[in-house]
ROFIBA-935082 format. One record per residue (C-alpha): z, x, y; residue in three letters. Coordinates in Angstrom, 3 decimals. Layout:
<<Z,X,Y>,"ALA">
...
//
This chain:
<<20.342,125.727,-2.386>,"UNK">
<<17.658,125.085,-2.695>,"UNK">
<<17.774,120.866,-2.343>,"UNK">
<<19.998,121.366,0.038>,"UNK">
<<18.392,124.107,2.156>,"UNK">
<<15.692,120.627,2.889>,"UNK">
<<17.510,118.715,4.149>,"UNK">
<<18.535,119.223,7.530>,"UNK">
<<14.332,118.208,8.221>,"UNK">
<<14.799,114.526,7.028>,"UNK">
<<19.347,114.667,8.274>,"UNK">
<<18.763,115.026,12.086>,"UNK">
<<22.223,117.681,13.641>,"UNK">
<<23.296,118.645,10.356>,"UNK">
<<24.990,121.604,9.867>,"UNK">
<<24.374,123.757,6.754>,"UNK">
<<25.872,127.484,7.805>,"UNK">
<<22.601,129.179,5.527>,"UNK">
<<19.913,130.849,6.414>,"UNK">
<<16.316,129.395,6.690>,"UNK">
<<15.173,128.550,3.640>,"UNK">
<<13.135,131.500,3.557>,"UNK">
<<15.644,134.277,4.297>,"UNK">
<<16.662,132.130,0.683>,"UNK">
<<14.786,132.509,-1.171>,"UNK">
<<13.296,136.447,-0.143>,"UNK">
<<17.120,136.701,-1.556>,"UNK">
<<16.335,134.952,-4.732>,"UNK">
<<13.729,136.214,-5.763>,"UNK">
<<14.275,138.995,-7.738>,"UNK">
<<11.466,141.920,-8.320>,"UNK">
<<11.362,141.194,-3.988>,"UNK">
<<15.123,142.404,-3.973>,"UNK">
<<14.463,145.278,-6.705>,"UNK">
<<12.446,145.685,-3.768>,"UNK">
<<13.847,145.779,-0.882>,"UNK">
<<16.347,147.890,-2.082>,"UNK">
<<14.324,150.954,-3.577>,"UNK">
<<13.375,150.846,-0.156>,"UNK">
<<16.881,151.052,1.665>,"UNK">
<<17.995,153.265,-1.192>,"UNK">
<<20.209,151.771,-3.463>,"UNK">
<<19.886,152.444,-7.076>,"UNK">
<<18.056,149.568,-9.014>,"UNK">
<<17.480,149.218,-13.100>,"UNK">
<<14.287,151.224,-14.215>,"UNK">
<<11.778,148.080,-15.346>,"UNK">
<<8.846,146.799,-15.330>,"UNK">
<<7.326,143.661,-14.302>,"UNK">
<<6.148,141.493,-16.151>,"UNK">
<<3.545,138.768,-15.497>,"UNK">
<<2.329,136.795,-18.228>,"UNK">
<<3.956,136.783,-22.391>,"UNK">
<<2.922,140.366,-24.215>,"UNK">
<<0.155,140.697,-27.232>,"UNK">
<<1.572,144.030,-28.320>,"UNK">
<<4.397,145.834,-27.489>,"UNK">
<<3.524,149.339,-26.768>,"UNK">
<<3.387,149.980,-23.005>,"UNK">
<<6.638,148.646,-22.686>,"UNK">
<<7.955,151.341,-26.256>,"UNK">
<<5.831,154.352,-23.733>,"UNK">
<<8.504,152.741,-20.867>,"UNK">
<<11.741,152.366,-22.864>,"UNK">
<<11.673,155.282,-26.296>,"UNK">
<<14.374,153.048,-28.492>,"UNK">
<<15.904,151.650,-25.489>,"UNK">
<<17.410,148.728,-25.602>,"UNK">
<<16.136,145.776,-22.565>,"UNK">
<<16.958,143.233,-20.519>,"UNK">
<<14.143,140.068,-20.454>,"UNK">
<<15.564,138.236,-16.798>,"UNK">
<<12.822,136.216,-15.418>,"UNK">
<<12.471,137.265,-11.626>,"UNK">
<<14.416,133.812,-10.735>,"UNK">
<<17.435,131.951,-12.560>,"UNK">
<<16.109,127.887,-11.672>,"UNK">
<<12.894,126.602,-10.111>,"UNK">
<<11.872,122.566,-9.189>,"UNK">
<<9.618,121.573,-10.424>,"UNK">
<<8.638,118.032,-10.256>,"UNK">
<<10.052,117.218,-13.369>,"UNK">
<<13.631,118.649,-11.536>,"UNK">
<<15.200,122.397,-11.783>,"UNK">
<<14.827,124.378,-14.354>,"UNK">
<<16.966,127.557,-14.914>,"UNK">
<<16.150,130.544,-17.203>,"UNK">
<<18.693,132.663,-18.995>,"UNK">
<<18.729,136.632,-18.987>,"UNK">
<<17.945,137.937,-22.726>,"UNK">
<<19.058,141.507,-24.180>,"UNK">
<<17.259,142.934,-26.522>,"UNK">
<<17.619,145.802,-29.498>,"UNK">
<<14.407,147.151,-28.606>,"UNK">
<<11.004,146.711,-26.895>,"UNK">
<<9.405,145.808,-30.236>,"UNK">
<<10.844,142.608,-29.818>,"UNK">
<<9.969,141.652,-26.750>,"UNK">
<<6.616,139.222,-27.840>,"UNK">
<<8.035,137.304,-29.341>,"UNK">
<<10.946,136.205,-27.032>,"UNK">
<<8.556,136.118,-24.384>,"UNK">
<<7.238,133.801,-25.700>,"UNK">
<<10.296,131.315,-25.978>,"UNK">
<<9.829,131.736,-21.815>,"UNK">
<<8.201,128.850,-20.708>,"UNK">
<<4.872,129.736,-18.067>,"UNK">
<<7.503,128.907,-14.717>,"UNK">
<<10.218,131.619,-15.755>,"UNK">
<<6.859,134.197,-14.958>,"UNK">
<<8.042,137.053,-13.211>,"UNK">
<<9.602,138.353,-15.525>,"UNK">
<<12.021,142.259,-15.741>,"UNK">
<<12.049,144.007,-18.228>,"UNK">
<<14.948,146.174,-17.884>,"UNK">
<<16.466,148.971,-18.153>,"UNK">
<<20.121,148.035,-19.932>,"UNK">
<<23.438,148.847,-18.639>,"UNK">
<<26.500,149.832,-19.777>,"UNK">
<<29.498,149.971,-18.058>,"UNK">
<<31.820,147.232,-16.523>,"UNK">
<<30.244,144.378,-13.901>,"UNK">
<<31.251,145.104,-9.536>,"UNK">
<<31.214,142.033,-7.160>,"UNK">
<<30.795,142.637,-3.763>,"UNK">
<<31.234,139.412,-2.491>,"UNK">
<<30.666,139.449,1.947>,"UNK">
<<30.155,136.854,4.875>,"UNK">
<<27.474,138.184,7.835>,"UNK">
<<25.328,136.725,10.677>,"UNK">
<<22.171,137.326,11.029>,"UNK">
<<22.939,140.506,9.082>,"UNK">
<<26.480,141.335,11.064>,"UNK">
<<29.386,141.818,8.396>,"UNK">
<<32.282,139.472,9.276>,"UNK">
<<34.245,139.793,6.106>,"UNK">
<<34.353,141.211,2.716>,"UNK">
<<36.134,141.488,-0.480>,"UNK">
<<36.071,142.388,-3.833>,"UNK">
<<37.102,142.346,-8.181>,"UNK">
<<37.575,144.194,-10.760>,"UNK">
<<36.017,142.103,-13.583>,"UNK">
<<38.490,142.477,-16.290>,"UNK">
<<36.833,139.522,-19.068>,"UNK">
<<33.598,138.125,-19.240>,"UNK">
<<32.573,135.629,-21.361>,"UNK">
<<29.804,136.369,-22.669>,"UNK">
<<31.793,139.855,-23.028>,"UNK">
<<28.828,142.094,-22.674>,"UNK">
<<28.023,140.964,-19.235>,"UNK">
<<27.953,137.178,-18.183>,"UNK">
<<30.813,135.210,-16.450>,"UNK">
<<34.226,136.586,-15.312>,"UNK">
<<36.358,134.850,-16.792>,"UNK">
<<40.054,137.611,-15.930>,"UNK">
<<39.655,139.754,-12.746>,"UNK">
<<42.030,141.141,-10.071>,"UNK">
<<41.751,141.735,-6.286>,"UNK">
<<40.373,145.027,-5.295>,"UNK">
<<39.591,146.935,-2.551>,"UNK">
<<36.058,147.938,-1.797>,"UNK">
<<34.049,151.252,-3.060>,"UNK">
<<32.603,152.529,-0.271>,"UNK">
<<29.221,153.010,-1.762>,"UNK">
<<29.310,149.083,-3.248>,"UNK">
<<30.171,147.941,0.118>,"UNK">
<<27.885,150.634,2.205>,"UNK">
<<24.628,148.910,-0.589>,"UNK">
<<25.850,144.997,-0.160>,"UNK">
<<25.902,146.279,3.348>,"UNK">
<<22.373,147.757,4.059>,"UNK">
<<21.371,144.696,1.470>,"UNK">
<<21.960,142.115,3.757>,"UNK">
<<21.416,143.517,7.022>,"UNK">
<<17.466,144.426,5.729>,"UNK">
<<17.342,139.987,5.014>,"UNK">
<<19.344,139.147,8.080>,"UNK">
<<22.264,136.716,6.113>,"UNK">
<<23.612,134.330,7.497>,"UNK">
<<26.086,133.022,5.444>,"UNK">
<<28.768,133.966,2.070>,"UNK">
<<26.702,136.254,0.004>,"UNK">
<<27.358,137.413,-4.112>,"UNK">
<<26.330,140.956,-4.638>,"UNK">
<<27.007,141.975,-7.746>,"UNK">
<<26.632,145.686,-9.819>,"UNK">
<<26.783,147.092,-13.041>,"UNK">
<<28.546,150.509,-13.356>,"UNK">
<<26.911,152.792,-15.338>,"UNK">
<<29.312,154.049,-17.661>,"UNK">
<<28.474,157.969,-17.723>,"UNK">
<<27.091,158.276,-14.592>,"UNK">
<<28.807,156.208,-12.412>,"UNK">
<<26.097,154.970,-10.756>,"UNK">
<<26.142,151.783,-9.177>,"UNK">
<<22.996,149.732,-10.438>,"UNK">
<<22.190,145.289,-8.548>,"UNK">
<<21.464,143.000,-10.355>,"UNK">
<<21.020,140.037,-8.235>,"UNK">
<<22.375,138.866,-4.889>,"UNK">
<<23.964,135.060,-4.927>,"UNK">
<<22.777,133.482,-2.053>,"UNK">
<<26.292,130.949,-2.246>,"UNK">
<<29.751,130.837,-2.636>,"UNK">
<<30.967,132.535,-6.451>,"UNK">
<<32.354,131.546,-9.536>,"UNK">
<<35.480,133.563,-8.988>,"UNK">
<<36.237,132.183,-5.587>,"UNK">
<<39.620,131.074,-6.075>,"UNK">
<<40.779,134.912,-6.170>,"UNK">
<<39.522,135.772,-2.382>,"UNK">
<<41.377,132.717,-1.644>,"UNK">
<<44.507,133.518,-3.180>,"UNK">
<<44.328,136.866,-1.317>,"UNK">
<<44.232,135.904,2.177>,"UNK">
<<40.443,135.599,2.288>,"UNK">
<<40.246,132.525,3.146>,"UNK">
<<35.495,132.620,2.828>,"UNK">
<<35.469,128.682,3.121>,"UNK">
<<37.171,128.512,6.055>,"UNK">
<<36.099,131.536,7.946>,"UNK">
<<32.219,130.023,6.974>,"UNK">
<<33.069,127.051,8.581>,"UNK">
<<34.495,128.853,11.220>,"UNK">
<<31.013,130.448,11.899>,"UNK">
<<28.766,127.297,12.229>,"UNK">
<<30.709,126.256,13.835>,"UNK">
<<31.148,128.805,16.348>,"UNK">
<<34.693,129.890,16.462>,"UNK">
<<35.412,133.210,16.367>,"UNK">
<<35.626,135.215,13.007>,"UNK">
<<38.881,137.574,12.408>,"UNK">
<<37.101,140.948,11.490>,"UNK">
<<38.589,142.859,8.806>,"UNK">
<<40.466,141.179,6.908>,"UNK">
<<42.313,142.968,4.049>,"UNK">
<<43.080,141.045,1.142>,"UNK">
<<46.057,141.190,-0.770>,"UNK">
<<44.993,143.752,-3.761>,"UNK">
<<46.499,143.336,-7.493>,"UNK">
<<46.335,139.706,-7.544>,"UNK">
<<44.271,138.487,-9.936>,"UNK">
<<42.475,135.180,-12.047>,"UNK">
<<42.759,134.172,-15.433>,"UNK">
<<40.072,131.108,-15.781>,"UNK">
<<41.988,129.619,-18.760>,"UNK">
<<39.710,128.091,-20.753>,"UNK">
<<36.332,130.867,-20.210>,"UNK">
<<38.825,133.100,-21.428>,"UNK">
<<39.760,131.224,-24.963>,"UNK">
<<35.563,130.987,-25.196>,"UNK">
<<35.203,134.949,-24.385>,"UNK">
<<37.748,135.145,-26.643>,"UNK">
<<36.167,132.798,-29.351>,"UNK">
<<33.517,134.725,-29.226>,"UNK">
<<34.603,138.155,-29.222>,"UNK">
<<36.710,136.933,-32.897>,"UNK">
<<32.524,135.819,-33.827>,"UNK">
<<31.196,138.373,-32.414>,"UNK">
<<34.009,141.332,-31.655>,"UNK">
<<32.427,144.478,-33.928>,"UNK">
<<28.899,143.526,-32.663>,"UNK">
<<29.700,143.715,-29.076>,"UNK">
<<31.768,146.544,-29.735>,"UNK">
<<29.298,148.487,-31.052>,"UNK">
<<26.439,148.005,-27.558>,"UNK">
<<29.936,148.499,-25.636>,"UNK">
<<32.167,150.902,-26.668>,"UNK">
<<34.392,149.893,-23.679>,"UNK">
<<35.502,146.983,-24.952>,"UNK">
<<38.262,146.108,-27.372>,"UNK">
<<37.763,145.223,-31.375>,"UNK">
<<39.258,141.886,-32.360>,"UNK">
<<42.074,142.226,-32.536>,"UNK">
<<43.066,144.257,-29.388>,"UNK">
<<40.859,141.277,-27.806>,"UNK">
<<43.292,138.386,-29.058>,"UNK">
<<46.046,141.004,-27.870>,"UNK">
<<44.578,141.004,-23.891>,"UNK">
<<44.408,137.345,-24.255>,"UNK">
<<48.608,136.874,-25.989>,"UNK">
<<49.789,138.170,-22.309>,"UNK">
<<50.411,134.485,-20.795>,"UNK">
<<51.438,135.927,-17.201>,"UNK">
<<51.976,139.116,-15.633>,"UNK">
<<52.539,139.741,-11.748>,"UNK">
<<49.830,138.624,-10.071>,"UNK">
<<48.312,136.707,-12.173>,"UNK">
<<47.370,133.104,-10.721>,"UNK">
<<45.540,130.553,-13.483>,"UNK">
<<42.127,129.699,-10.965>,"UNK">
<<42.450,126.105,-11.806>,"UNK">
<<44.954,125.052,-13.932>,"UNK">
<<47.515,124.765,-10.253>,"UNK">
<<51.457,122.940,-11.185>,"UNK">
<<50.558,121.308,-6.724>,"UNK">
<<46.975,119.653,-8.310>,"UNK">
<<46.399,119.119,-12.159>,"UNK">
<<43.354,117.386,-12.063>,"UNK">
<<40.542,119.003,-12.760>,"UNK">
<<42.517,121.483,-15.560>,"UNK">
<<42.856,117.939,-16.716>,"UNK">
<<38.864,117.074,-16.144>,"UNK">
<<37.867,120.457,-17.634>,"UNK">
<<40.635,119.587,-20.462>,"UNK">
<<38.561,117.154,-21.581>,"UNK">
<<35.396,118.886,-21.124>,"UNK">
<<36.252,121.795,-22.791>,"UNK">
<<36.558,119.478,-26.319>,"UNK">
<<34.088,117.116,-26.257>,"UNK">
<<31.768,120.179,-25.757>,"UNK">
<<33.619,121.688,-28.785>,"UNK">
<<32.902,118.699,-30.381>,"UNK">
<<29.247,118.186,-29.466>,"UNK">
<<29.190,122.158,-31.037>,"UNK">
//
């Protein structure tokens, strides 16, 4: 997205149906995003902003006594002289591990947010907006993820967006006067039911096919908006349609068989290894769709399968 948003300056007449780069950069900066979220009343995890590697974890241990932490770079990717550098999230069982882990991050990854770990299901709100005005929305429930403790959804179900989730997402996009599609990601605290903001991805999302299968064709709606056509309001998705990314689900199962007991100790909502195997072996039920595997267009699945086995061989 950072590269695409520069292209209209070089190619006259080119339409990129997203906001200016400054708006995109502001919403992608998690430190700035969390401050805006607090200002508009959206719940965010407790956090400390770390500007440079820590020599002494005392401050973190005082702020998070006996708690697990998440270390999250304020930006997931940075464009530099050597191309794009991407930074992942690190989960810690205790704050005293932070100085060692922080030294693994390059200088470009800072500032880093040290946040409390929210245990519970991931909740996504997917929207199309015009200058902050919502035009279409969609929600799904994550059934399985990789890694299972929090990551990319590999099996998910179309659901009606919770009113609180939709309200939080709309206020955030209005605050940024966002134009285009966006995924607003939350994690629900299993103990309290509170949805905490994780991040906003100002682009199409990995589970886009589920929205299309459920009747909300975001690419078509975005094209209509960009070309000045009327966008129909209040599209109601077909609920209980599910989408399964097959090779992602295989990765989920492998992870659970290897580390399932440890994962369950961190998140009691997860099944054990045998439970994960039983869920995986249920091949299909009414409402299921395969995300990539389509009989009418098998080439993407064949290409992905070749890539999956190639990656397996290299590991």
